DOLONU-32614 format. One record per residue (C-alpha): z, y, x; residue number from 1. Coordinates in Angstrom, 2 decimals. Each point is the difference from the previous one (the first is absolute). Layout:
<pts>
Z, Y, X, resi
Z, Y, X, NUM
...
</pts>
This chain:
<pts>
Z, Y, X, resi
-32.48, 113.46, 78.81, 1
3.74, 0.01, 0.56, 2
-0.13, 2.43, 2.92, 3
-2.09, 3.14, 0.31, 4
0.11, 2.72, 2.66, 5
1.84, 2.99, -1.45, 6
-1.05, 2.69, 2.47, 7
-2.33, 0.87, 2.85, 8
-3.52, 1.45, 0.31, 9
-1.79, -3.36, -0.40, 10
1.36, -0.95, -3.41, 11
-2.70, -1.60, -2.14, 12
-1.72, -1.71, 2.95, 13
0.09, -3.80, 0.06, 14
-0.42, -1.79, 3.33, 15
-0.42, -3.75, 0.48, 16
1.55, -0.87, 3.35, 17
-1.20, -3.23, 1.64, 18
1.26, 0.92, 3.46, 19
2.55, -1.70, 2.22, 20
2.16, 0.75, 3.03, 21
0.09, 3.68, 1.07, 22
-3.13, 2.21, -0.20, 23
-1.03, -0.40, -3.64, 24
3.47, -0.51, -1.50, 25
1.39, 3.14, 1.63, 26
-3.04, 2.02, -1.10, 27
0.21, -1.16, -3.61, 28
3.76, 0.58, 0.05, 29
-0.55, 3.63, 1.00, 30
-2.25, 0.36, -3.06, 31
2.54, -1.83, -2.17, 32
2.69, 2.44, 1.13, 33
-2.40, 2.76, -1.04, 34
-0.14, -1.38, -3.53, 35
-2.92, -2.44, 0.01, 36
0.51, -3.23, -1.90, 37
-0.43, -2.55, 2.79, 38
-0.27, -3.64, -1.06, 39
0.65, -2.19, 3.02, 40
-1.91, -3.25, -0.50, 41
1.13, -3.03, 1.99, 42
-1.03, -3.63, -0.21, 43
2.84, -2.25, -1.23, 44
-0.77, -2.45, 2.82, 45
-0.65, 2.52, 2.75, 46
1.81, 3.28, -0.65, 47
0.21, 2.91, 2.42, 48
1.03, -1.55, 3.33, 49
2.42, 2.82, 0.72, 50
2.35, -1.40, -2.67, 51
0.97, -2.63, 2.58, 52
0.18, 2.24, 3.06, 53
3.28, 1.05, 1.63, 54
2.13, 2.03, -0.05, 55
1.54, -1.02, -3.30, 56
2.88, 1.00, -2.21, 57
1.99, -3.15, -0.68, 58
2.06, -0.04, -3.21, 59
1.45, -3.07, -1.76, 60
-2.17, -2.36, 2.06, 61
-3.11, 1.96, -0.99, 62
-2.19, 1.81, 2.50, 63
-1.87, 3.21, -0.79, 64
-2.54, 1.33, 2.49, 65
0.91, 3.52, 1.08, 66
-3.64, 0.76, 0.83, 67
-1.21, -1.19, -3.39, 68
2.46, 2.36, -1.65, 69
-1.09, 2.83, 2.32, 70
-3.74, -0.39, -0.71, 71
-0.04, -0.79, -3.72, 72
2.41, 2.16, -1.97, 73
-1.17, 1.80, -3.15, 74
-2.49, -2.82, -0.73, 75
-0.16, -2.64, -2.73, 76
-0.69, -3.64, 0.80, 77
-2.62, -2.36, -1.40, 78
0.01, -3.60, 1.27, 79
-3.58, -1.18, -0.48, 80
-2.18, -2.58, 1.76, 81
-3.22, 2.00, -0.06, 82
-1.80, -2.69, 2.04, 83
-0.14, -2.25, -3.10, 84
-2.51, 0.59, -2.82, 85
2.73, 0.77, -2.57, 86
1.66, 2.39, 2.42, 87
-3.32, 1.66, 0.75, 88
-0.51, 0.73, -3.69, 89
3.46, 1.53, -0.28, 90
-0.62, 2.14, 3.08, 91
-3.31, 1.32, -1.33, 92
1.63, 0.83, -3.32, 93
2.51, 2.03, 1.93, 94
-2.80, 1.69, 1.98, 95
-1.33, 1.34, -3.29, 96
3.21, 1.99, -0.39, 97
0.34, 1.12, 3.62, 98
-1.13, 2.97, 2.08, 99
0.32, -1.45, 3.50, 100
0.12, -3.40, 1.67, 101
1.40, -0.17, 3.54, 102
-0.56, -3.15, 2.07, 103
0.51, -0.96, 3.62, 104
-1.89, -3.25, 0.54, 105
-2.85, -0.64, 2.41, 106
-3.41, 1.23, -1.15, 107
-1.50, -1.95, -2.93, 108
3.05, -2.28, -0.32, 109
0.69, 0.95, -3.62, 110
-3.67, -0.38, -0.89, 111
0.50, -3.78, 0.25, 112
2.31, 0.14, -3.00, 113
-2.10, 2.39, -2.04, 114
2.34, 2.97, 0.29, 115
-1.65, 2.09, 2.73, 116
-1.30, 3.52, -0.55, 117
-3.29, -1.02, -1.60, 118
1.86, -2.28, -2.43, 119
2.52, 2.71, -0.85, 120
-2.76, 2.56, -0.44, 121
-1.66, -2.17, -2.68, 122
3.03, 0.28, -2.26, 123
0.96, 3.58, 0.92, 124
-2.72, 2.16, 1.51, 125
2.55, 2.73, 0.74, 126
2.25, -2.23, 2.08, 127
0.88, 1.20, 3.50, 128
0.30, -2.92, 2.42, 129
1.76, 0.75, 3.30, 130
-0.37, -2.66, 2.69, 131
2.27, 0.25, 3.05, 132
-1.00, -2.04, 3.06, 133
0.48, 0.15, 3.73, 134
-3.59, 0.72, 0.89, 135
-1.82, 0.83, -3.23, 136
-2.40, -1.73, -2.37, 137
-2.91, 0.21, 2.47, 138
-0.50, -0.10, 3.77, 139
0.33, -2.45, 2.84, 140
3.76, -0.47, -0.39, 141
0.22, 0.03, -3.80, 142
1.10, -3.64, -0.28, 143
2.38, 0.07, 2.96, 144
3.68, -0.61, -0.59, 145
2.25, 2.71, 1.38, 146
3.30, 1.83, 0.05, 147
1.13, 3.55, 0.69, 148
-0.11, -0.51, 3.77, 149
-3.64, -1.15, -0.17, 150
-1.09, 2.96, -2.11, 151
1.62, 2.66, 2.18, 152
-1.42, -1.62, 3.13, 153
-3.58, -0.04, -1.35, 154
0.40, 3.58, -1.24, 155
1.02, 1.26, 3.45, 156
3.47, 1.04, -1.14, 157
1.96, -2.56, 1.98, 158
-1.76, 0.98, 3.24, 159
1.40, 3.52, -0.36, 160
3.66, -1.01, -0.36, 161
2.27, -0.52, 2.98, 162
1.19, 1.42, 3.30, 163
-2.28, 0.93, 2.85, 164
-1.19, -2.94, 2.13, 165
1.75, -2.40, -2.37, 166
-1.30, -2.54, -2.54, 167
-0.56, 1.23, -3.57, 168
3.17, 0.18, -2.07, 169
0.01, -1.77, -3.36, 170
1.23, 2.41, -2.70, 171
3.15, -1.07, -1.82, 172
-1.53, 0.97, -3.35, 173
-3.12, -1.36, -1.68, 174
-2.43, 2.87, 0.46, 175
-3.16, -1.63, -1.35, 176
1.77, -1.78, -2.85, 177
1.66, 3.16, -1.29, 178
-2.20, 2.93, 1.08, 179
-3.24, -1.98, -0.23, 180
0.90, -2.31, -2.89, 181
2.76, 1.34, -2.25, 182
-0.81, 3.70, 0.21, 183
-3.76, -0.54, -0.12, 184
0.48, -2.26, -3.01, 185
1.54, 2.96, -1.84, 186
-2.70, 2.41, 1.20, 187
-2.77, -2.44, -0.94, 188
1.44, -0.66, -3.45, 189
0.55, 3.63, -0.92, 190
-3.29, 1.21, 1.50, 191
-1.95, -2.59, -2.01, 192
2.02, 0.88, -3.08, 193
-0.97, 3.65, 0.38, 194
-3.65, -0.98, 0.50, 195
0.13, -2.08, -3.18, 196
1.21, 3.02, -1.94, 197
-3.19, 1.74, 1.11, 198
-2.57, -2.81, -0.11, 199
1.58, -2.29, -2.63, 200
-0.67, -2.88, 2.42, 201
2.29, -2.32, 1.90, 202
-0.75, -1.25, 3.49, 203
0.97, -2.35, 2.81, 204
1.92, 1.67, 2.85, 205
-0.09, -1.72, 3.39, 206
3.20, 0.76, 1.96, 207
-0.14, -1.28, 3.58, 208
3.35, 0.46, 1.74, 209
-1.82, 0.24, 3.34, 210
-2.26, 2.78, -1.29, 211
2.87, 1.71, -1.79, 212
2.25, 0.21, 3.05, 213
-2.66, 1.67, 2.14, 214
0.61, 3.59, -1.19, 215
3.26, -0.22, 1.97, 216
-2.23, -0.09, 3.06, 217
-1.72, 3.31, -0.82, 218
1.49, 2.15, 2.79, 219
-0.48, -2.39, 2.98, 220
-3.42, -1.10, -1.26, 221
-1.13, 3.61, -0.33, 222
1.28, 0.78, 3.50, 223
-1.98, -2.87, 1.44, 224
-3.20, 0.97, -1.83, 225
0.28, 3.58, 1.20, 226
0.89, -0.74, 3.64, 227
-1.09, -3.61, 0.56, 228
3.33, -0.43, 1.76, 229
2.28, -2.89, -0.93, 230
3.61, 1.07, -0.39, 231
2.11, -3.05, 0.77, 232
3.35, -0.91, -1.45, 233
2.65, 2.57, 0.80, 234
-2.60, 2.57, 1.06, 235
-0.74, 1.55, -3.36, 236
1.75, 3.32, -0.74, 237
2.00, -1.29, -2.97, 238
1.01, -3.39, 1.39, 239
2.72, 1.14, 2.39, 240
-2.20, 1.51, 2.68, 241
1.68, 3.44, -0.18, 242
3.65, 0.63, 0.89, 243
0.43, 2.21, -3.10, 244
-1.34, -2.68, -2.36, 245
2.03, -3.01, 0.97, 246
2.95, -2.27, -0.78, 247
3.23, 0.33, 1.96, 248
3.28, -1.92, 0.22, 249
3.28, 1.83, -0.61, 250
3.47, -0.42, 1.46, 251
1.06, -2.42, -2.74, 252
-3.04, -2.28, 0.50, 253
-1.74, 1.30, -3.12, 254
-3.41, 1.65, 0.12, 255
-1.52, 3.29, -1.09, 256
-3.64, 0.94, -0.50, 257
-0.98, 3.34, 1.52, 258
-3.17, 1.46, -1.57, 259
-0.15, 3.60, 1.23, 260
-3.77, -0.17, 0.29, 261
-0.92, 3.66, -0.49, 262
0.85, 2.54, 2.70, 263
2.14, 2.10, -2.36, 264
2.29, -2.95, -0.73, 265
0.30, -0.96, 3.66, 266
0.86, 3.59, 0.96, 267
2.64, 0.04, -2.71, 268
1.39, -3.32, 1.24, 269
0.36, 1.37, 3.53, 270
1.59, 3.19, -1.30, 271
2.57, -1.72, -2.24, 272
1.13, -2.34, 2.77, 273
-0.21, 2.76, 2.61, 274
-2.38, -1.98, 2.16, 275
-2.69, 2.45, 1.23, 276
-0.87, -2.47, 2.75, 277
-1.34, -2.33, -2.70, 278
-2.66, 2.47, -1.18, 279
-2.78, -1.49, 2.12, 280
0.91, -3.59, -0.83, 281
-1.99, -0.40, -3.21, 282
-3.57, -0.87, 0.96, 283
-0.61, -0.04, 3.75, 284
-3.35, -1.27, 1.16, 285
1.33, -1.95, 2.95, 286
1.05, -3.52, -1.00, 287
2.72, -0.28, 2.63, 288
1.57, 3.30, -1.08, 289
-0.19, -1.06, -3.63, 290
1.92, -3.19, 0.74, 291
2.61, 1.92, 2.00, 292
0.46, 2.42, -2.90, 293
0.58, -2.90, -2.38, 294
2.65, -1.39, 2.32, 295
1.75, 3.38, 0.16, 296
0.03, 0.29, -3.79, 297
1.21, -3.60, -0.27, 298
3.03, 0.89, 2.13, 299
0.56, 3.16, -2.05, 300
0.15, -1.86, -3.32, 301
2.34, -2.64, 1.43, 302
2.69, 2.63, 0.44, 303
0.92, 0.09, -3.71, 304
0.02, -2.43, -2.97, 305
-2.73, 0.02, -2.61, 306
1.94, 1.95, -2.63, 307
0.46, 2.89, 2.42, 308
-3.75, 0.43, 0.40, 309
-0.65, -0.44, -3.72, 310
2.54, 2.65, -0.99, 311
-1.54, 2.60, 2.30, 312
-3.49, -0.96, -1.16, 313
0.89, 0.37, -3.68, 314
1.58, 3.38, 0.65, 315
-2.99, 1.29, 1.97, 316
-3.00, -1.99, -1.30, 317
-0.74, -1.61, 3.37, 318
-1.99, -3.05, -1.14, 319
2.52, -2.53, 1.25, 320
0.50, -2.96, -2.30, 321
2.00, -3.23, 0.17, 322
-1.76, -3.25, 0.80, 323
1.67, -1.95, -2.78, 324
0.72, -3.69, 0.10, 325
-0.67, -1.84, -3.27, 326
3.67, 0.06, -1.02, 327
0.15, 3.80, 0.28, 328
-2.81, 1.26, -2.22, 329
1.74, -0.51, -3.35, 330
2.80, 2.34, 1.10, 331
-2.28, 2.94, 0.84, 332
0.89, 2.95, -2.22, 333
-3.59, 1.18, -0.39, 334
-1.43, -3.41, -0.88, 335
2.79, -0.49, -2.55, 336
-0.77, 3.39, -1.55, 337
-3.65, -1.03, -0.21, 338
1.05, -3.15, -1.92, 339
-1.62, -2.26, 2.57, 340
2.57, -2.70, -0.69, 341
0.54, -1.43, -3.46, 342
2.34, -2.59, -1.42, 343
-1.26, -2.52, -2.54, 344
2.07, -2.57, -1.85, 345
-0.73, -3.70, 0.23, 346
1.74, -2.25, -2.56, 347
1.06, -2.51, 2.67, 348
0.18, 2.01, 3.22, 349
1.40, 3.22, -1.41, 350
-0.99, 3.28, 1.64, 351
-3.04, -0.14, 2.31, 352
-0.84, 3.02, 2.16, 353
-3.71, 0.64, 0.58, 354
-2.29, 2.74, 1.23, 355
-0.78, 2.67, -2.59, 356
-3.25, 1.47, -1.31, 357
-1.72, 2.18, 2.63, 358
-1.92, 2.31, -2.37, 359
1.88, 2.61, -2.03, 360
-1.62, 1.21, -3.24, 361
1.33, 3.14, -1.65, 362
-0.98, -0.95, -3.56, 363
-0.38, -3.80, 0.00, 364
2.77, -1.32, 2.20, 365
-0.66, -3.38, 1.59, 366
2.92, -2.35, 0.40, 367
0.64, -3.77, 0.23, 368
0.12, -1.46, -3.49, 369
1.74, -3.36, 0.53, 370
0.65, -2.75, 2.52, 371
-2.83, -2.33, 1.09, 372
-0.54, -2.63, -2.72, 373
0.67, -3.71, 0.16, 374
-3.08, -2.23, 0.00, 375
-1.47, -0.04, -3.51, 376
2.72, 2.18, -1.44, 377
-2.46, 1.86, -2.24, 378
-2.56, -2.76, -0.57, 379
0.76, -0.52, -3.67, 380
0.01, 3.68, -0.96, 381
-3.25, 0.66, 1.90, 382
-1.86, -2.87, -1.64, 383
1.37, 0.85, -3.43, 384
-1.36, 3.51, 0.56, 385
-3.43, -1.61, 0.47, 386
0.38, -1.70, -3.36, 387
0.40, -3.53, 1.37, 388
1.75, -2.23, -2.52, 389
3.28, -1.82, 0.60, 390
-1.85, -3.30, -0.35, 391
-2.42, 0.96, 2.79, 392
2.85, 1.27, 2.15, 393
1.70, -3.38, -0.31, 394
-3.20, -1.83, 0.96, 395
-0.52, 2.28, 3.04, 396
3.58, -0.58, 1.03, 397
-0.29, -3.78, -0.33, 398
-3.14, 0.09, 2.18, 399
1.91, 2.15, 2.54, 400
-2.59, 2.78, -0.34, 401
2.86, 2.37, -0.72, 402
3.77, 0.01, 0.48, 403
2.67, 2.04, -1.73, 404
</pts>
């Protein structure tokens, strides 16, 4: 292989990545950044759709998908039509060398081509096969199509988001795709890997994004089970119900988030700003008084620009934070110190700024290894590693089973 991960806690683990779009690719990329050898396998005729999605970097009349680059760095690329018999054989040869397969098709889809879990298990009984779907491998909805919005609505998450007496608010980020798909993909893979170290057996892991997003509902679900009372949007304690846990506009039109939830922090807030009359504002029982208190605090925060409030908060630990717009986060001093933004070099585009690695390891640092690969960039080296002859490679290429 021409490229091997040089650092990270997952070095020595080989993952075959059949996923597309966001959930699986981001999850396998997180593991690639942590040192796993992730082989992204795409059909020559139907590669990952996100390669064609905007926005794009346009250089010398060539277009490069920004999202593809963001979801697939640190991986190596194999262009293989695994739906054809010759491609199936190559895939199964690769399974023999792998630890984990991650796929994101509808249940049983890959079985049609002889590369599902049972097929993979026949050639490598220790293989871990992670299947990411919207609704799981079983159940009434298992064969339904879906997107993030569908999953969070079924899970009860969407019904919790929004202002009081208003329609649900669609989140601007993909909660089910990332929290339920990408993150759970990593958890599933590493949990099964640990189990294999104990049992010496692989297994099939069923990751339903709908199931996997439901732990986010733990607090409101528990409240309902204990009280049998339905807390509607905007009425839950941590959704803007309380004046001291709310978002406020500042003089300059920017916003701050006030999160002085505990009494000690609210008392300190009132003391620092010399506002003893605010002491009883935090959690009144009367709804009308609560709304009036919010309006009073809203007028208070409009008297100064955002930076004024942030400076005092930083000096006194007042739990006031900026509500950043997307163009502001990369300039935050703390996030920069935490290396949450990295720059990778693309041979055509030049420097590309991306989000960094969220986990920090003291002994096995995880870091992006290289830019997302071009389609089939590593095909030849991967198949040569399997011992496939140059003559066979040429035949596979002529049949369009593989591309270089």
